[in-house]
C-alpha positions as CSV (number, residue, x, y, z in Angstrom):
1,M,52.6,119.6,114.2
2,L,53.8,117.8,117.1
3,I,57.1,118.4,119.5
4,L,58.2,115.8,122.0
5,D,60.7,117.6,124.8
6,T,61.8,114.9,127.2
7,D,64.3,114.2,130.0
8,I,64.3,110.8,127.9
9,G,67.3,108.4,129.5
10,S,66.1,109.0,133.5
11,D,62.7,107.2,134.1
12,V,62.1,104.8,131.7
13,D,58.7,106.2,130.9
14,D,60.2,109.1,128.7
15,A,61.2,105.9,126.3
16,M,57.9,104.5,125.8
17,A,56.2,108.4,125.6
18,L,58.7,108.3,122.0
19,G,57.7,105.0,121.0
20,V,54.0,106.3,121.5
21,V,54.3,109.2,119.5
22,L,56.3,107.2,117.0
23,G,53.1,104.8,117.0
24,S,51.0,107.7,116.2
25,P,51.1,109.5,112.6
26,E,48.5,111.7,113.3
27,L,50.3,113.4,115.8
28,A,52.7,114.0,113.1
29,P,55.6,114.4,115.0
30,F,58.1,117.2,113.6
31,A,61.3,117.1,116.4
32,V,62.0,116.1,119.7
33,T,64.2,118.3,121.8
34,T,65.9,117.8,125.7
35,V,66.3,119.1,128.4
36,Y,67.8,118.7,132.3
37,G,71.6,117.3,132.6
38,D,73.5,116.1,129.2
39,T,71.2,117.0,127.0
40,T,73.1,116.0,124.4
41,L,73.6,112.3,125.1
42,R,69.5,113.0,126.0
43,A,69.9,113.7,122.2
44,Q,71.8,110.6,121.6
45,L,70.2,108.4,123.1
46,T,66.7,109.7,120.9
47,T,68.6,109.5,117.8
48,R,69.7,105.4,119.2
49,L,66.2,104.5,120.0
50,L,64.7,106.0,116.2
51,S,67.3,103.8,114.4
52,L,65.5,101.3,115.8
53,S,61.9,102.1,115.5
54,A,59.8,101.8,112.4
55,G,58.4,104.2,110.2
56,A,58.8,108.0,109.9
57,H,60.8,109.4,112.3
58,P,61.1,113.2,113.6
59,T,63.8,115.1,111.5
60,H,65.3,116.8,114.2
61,I,66.8,115.9,117.6
62,V,68.0,118.9,119.3
63,P,69.7,119.2,122.6
64,G,68.3,121.8,125.2
65,R,69.0,123.6,128.0
66,T,71.0,121.7,130.6
67,E,70.8,123.5,133.7
68,T,67.6,124.2,136.1
69,L,67.2,127.9,136.0
70,S,65.6,127.0,140.2
71,G,69.5,125.6,140.2
72,K,68.6,122.4,141.6
73,P,70.8,119.7,141.0
74,V,69.8,116.5,138.2
75,W,68.3,113.6,139.7
76,W,70.2,110.7,138.9
77,A,72.3,112.2,136.2
78,G,75.5,109.9,134.6
79,H,73.6,106.6,133.8
80,E,71.8,107.4,131.0
81,G,72.5,105.2,127.7
82,K,74.7,103.4,129.8
83,R,73.3,100.1,128.3
84,Y,74.9,101.9,124.6
85,S,79.2,102.1,124.8
86,D,78.9,104.3,121.0
87,L,76.4,107.0,121.6
88,S,78.5,109.6,121.3
89,R,79.2,108.8,117.1
90,E,75.0,109.3,116.4
91,A,74.6,112.2,115.5
92,V,72.2,115.8,116.4
93,T,70.8,118.7,115.4
94,A,73.4,121.3,115.5
95,G,73.0,124.7,114.9
96,E,71.0,125.9,117.9
97,D,69.2,124.8,121.0
98,A,66.0,123.0,121.8
99,V,64.4,127.2,123.2
100,A,65.9,128.9,119.7
101,F,64.6,125.9,117.5
102,I,61.2,125.5,119.1
103,T,60.8,129.5,119.3
104,R,61.9,129.3,116.0
105,I,59.5,126.6,114.0
106,A,56.7,128.2,116.6
107,A,57.0,131.3,114.8
108,E,57.1,130.2,112.0
109,H,54.1,128.1,112.0
110,P,51.8,129.9,114.2
111,G,48.8,128.2,115.7
112,E,49.9,124.1,114.0
113,V,52.8,123.6,116.8
114,D,52.0,120.8,119.8
115,L,54.6,120.7,122.8
116,L,54.6,118.0,124.6
117,A,56.7,118.6,128.1
118,I,57.3,115.0,129.7
119,G,60.7,116.1,131.3
120,P,61.3,119.5,133.8
121,L,59.9,123.3,132.4
122,T,63.4,124.7,131.3
123,N,62.9,124.5,127.9
124,V,59.4,125.5,128.1
125,A,60.4,128.7,130.7
126,E,63.0,129.7,128.3
127,C,61.1,130.1,125.1
128,L,58.8,132.2,127.0
129,N,61.1,134.6,128.4
130,T,63.0,134.7,125.2
131,D,60.3,135.2,122.3
132,P,57.1,137.4,124.3
133,D,54.6,136.1,121.2
134,F,55.9,132.4,122.5
135,A,52.6,131.7,124.2
136,V,50.3,132.8,121.1
137,N,52.7,130.9,118.6
138,L,52.3,128.1,119.8
139,R,49.1,125.8,119.7
140,R,48.7,123.9,122.6
141,L,51.2,122.7,125.6
142,V,50.4,119.3,126.8
143,I,52.3,118.8,130.3
144,M,53.0,115.4,132.1
145,G,53.4,116.7,135.5
146,G,51.9,117.6,139.2
147,D,49.6,116.0,141.1
148,F,45.8,117.1,141.8
149,R,44.9,114.4,143.8
150,V,41.5,114.5,146.1
151,G,41.7,113.3,149.8
152,A,45.3,112.3,149.8
153,A,48.2,115.2,150.8
154,R,49.8,115.9,147.3
155,V,53.0,115.7,146.4
156,A,55.6,117.8,144.0
157,E,56.2,115.3,141.4
158,H,59.5,115.1,139.7
159,N,59.0,117.8,136.6
160,I,57.6,120.6,138.3
161,A,59.3,119.3,141.1
162,S,63.0,119.4,138.8
163,D,62.5,122.5,138.7
164,I,59.7,125.0,140.8
165,T,61.1,128.7,139.0
166,A,60.1,127.2,135.4
167,A,56.7,125.9,136.3
168,Q,55.6,128.9,137.7
169,R,56.7,130.9,134.9
170,V,54.9,128.8,132.4
171,F,51.5,127.8,134.7
172,D,51.8,131.6,134.9
173,S,51.8,131.7,131.0
174,D,49.0,132.8,128.6
175,L,49.8,129.5,127.3
176,E,47.1,127.2,126.5
177,I,48.0,124.5,128.5
178,A,46.8,120.2,129.2
179,V,48.1,118.3,132.2
180,G,47.7,115.1,133.2
181,G,49.6,114.5,137.0
182,L,50.5,112.0,139.3
183,D,46.6,111.5,140.4
184,L,45.7,110.4,137.0
185,T,48.5,108.0,135.8
186,M,49.1,106.3,138.7
187,Q,46.1,104.4,137.7
188,L,47.5,102.4,135.1
189,T,50.7,100.1,136.0
190,V,52.5,98.2,133.1
191,G,53.9,94.7,134.5
192,R,55.6,91.6,132.6
193,S,53.0,90.3,130.2
194,I,53.3,93.6,129.0
195,V,56.6,94.0,128.4
196,D,57.1,90.9,126.9
197,E,54.2,92.2,124.7
198,I,56.0,94.9,123.7
199,A,59.8,93.4,123.3
200,S,58.3,91.1,121.0
201,S,57.2,93.8,118.4
202,G,60.8,95.0,116.6
203,P,64.2,96.3,118.0
204,F,62.5,99.4,118.9
205,G,60.4,97.6,121.3
206,A,62.8,94.6,122.4
207,A,65.2,97.7,123.5
208,L,62.3,99.2,125.1
209,A,61.7,96.7,127.5
210,E,65.7,96.3,128.4
211,E,65.1,99.3,129.2
212,I,62.4,99.0,131.5
213,A,64.3,96.0,132.9
214,E,66.9,97.8,134.1
215,W,64.3,101.0,135.4
216,W,62.7,98.1,137.4
217,T,65.9,96.8,139.0
218,F,67.1,100.1,139.3
219,L,63.7,100.4,141.9
220,D,63.7,97.0,142.8
221,H,60.3,96.1,141.6
222,S,57.8,93.9,139.1
223,E,56.4,97.1,137.1
224,N,56.1,100.4,136.2
225,T,53.9,103.5,136.0
226,P,53.3,104.4,132.2
227,H,53.1,108.4,133.2
228,D,54.8,109.9,130.2
229,P,52.5,107.8,127.8
230,I,48.7,108.3,129.0
231,L,49.8,112.0,128.4
232,A,50.3,111.7,124.4
233,I,47.5,109.4,124.2
234,Y,45.8,112.2,125.2
235,L,47.2,114.4,122.6
236,A,45.9,111.4,120.2
237,R,42.6,110.2,121.8
238,P,42.0,112.9,123.6
239,D,37.8,111.0,123.8
240,L,39.1,108.8,126.0
241,F,39.7,111.5,129.0
242,N,37.3,113.5,130.5
243,T,39.2,116.9,132.0
244,V,38.3,120.5,133.6
245,R,39.6,123.6,132.6
246,A,41.1,125.6,135.8
247,R,43.8,128.3,136.7
248,V,47.0,126.2,137.6
249,T,49.8,127.7,140.6
250,I,52.2,126.0,141.9
251,S,53.6,126.8,145.4
252,D,56.6,127.4,146.5
253,D,57.7,124.0,147.5
254,G,56.2,122.3,143.7
255,I,52.8,121.9,144.6
256,T,50.7,122.0,142.0
257,H,47.0,123.8,143.4
258,E,44.0,124.1,140.7
259,H,41.4,126.6,141.0
260,A,38.2,125.6,139.0
261,T,37.3,128.7,135.8
262,E,35.7,128.7,133.0
263,N,38.2,131.5,132.2
264,G,41.3,129.5,133.0
265,T,44.2,128.7,130.2
266,V,44.6,124.7,131.9
267,Q,43.1,121.8,131.0
268,I,43.4,119.6,134.3
269,V,43.6,115.7,132.3
270,Q,40.8,113.7,135.6
271,G,40.3,110.9,134.2
272,M,40.3,108.1,131.6
273,K,39.0,104.6,130.3
274,R,41.9,103.0,131.4
275,E,41.9,99.4,130.2
276,T,42.0,101.6,126.8
277,V,43.9,104.2,127.1
278,L,46.8,100.9,128.3
279,E,45.5,99.2,125.5
280,E,46.5,101.9,123.0
281,I,49.7,102.7,124.4
282,V,51.1,98.8,124.4
283,Q,49.2,99.1,120.7
284,R,50.9,102.1,119.5
285,I,54.7,100.9,121.6
286,R,54.6,98.0,118.8
287,A,53.5,99.8,115.6
288,A,56.5,101.6,116.5
289,G,58.5,98.4,115.9
């Protein structure tokens, strides 16, 4: 059972990861939760994209925490979902926020829930703060975040830097974590030919291609890095990746530091079969329609 926790609507790779999840029935996508900024709008954007996709959908779309634990303001706020003028009519799950939802589902299904976190870690940290049993109930947390490059200056990656307080709380916990950082994800790029292939797959693919084009305009680029989809593929095809077990700490400036140890609770995803992973991303997004 998979819950996807996302700041969809910023970098287009969140929407691409949603496509991978939708095209991966073996992941049993159950819910999407949103984090960081206008989380209701992010949830409504998710609902709209789901309406364009084929096959089974997650049954719950739940807005989460809007403010970071660190107090850092939201990056690039105000543009999310601007391609759609009527997102306000899209329904989202009411009655509890993402933190209450995630902790409840993990408690009701101990050892059965995977959480794929591809945004700032605010919701995850608040789950730990709210429920002392959360680290035991959740089977695994998979994170796109950090930078574990060797021989080069590391940077404070966006998902970590956006809420350093939350990231420190998560990596200091007893959660079983797998994390892939910029050293992994920047090995792949998506260019025009791949976007054209995605666009031809159906309404979801066409909408995603438009989102990618908007992102390219913002960056003044003609390609992008599929950071988040790579970690979704890791969940579906771990055989395509290499990992090392470690303990990870987050410095006060948002830099990730690993300490290799067999007793570490973190699996750092270090390498992958690049061509196959890229093929899997495209095929699964196309399967989402």
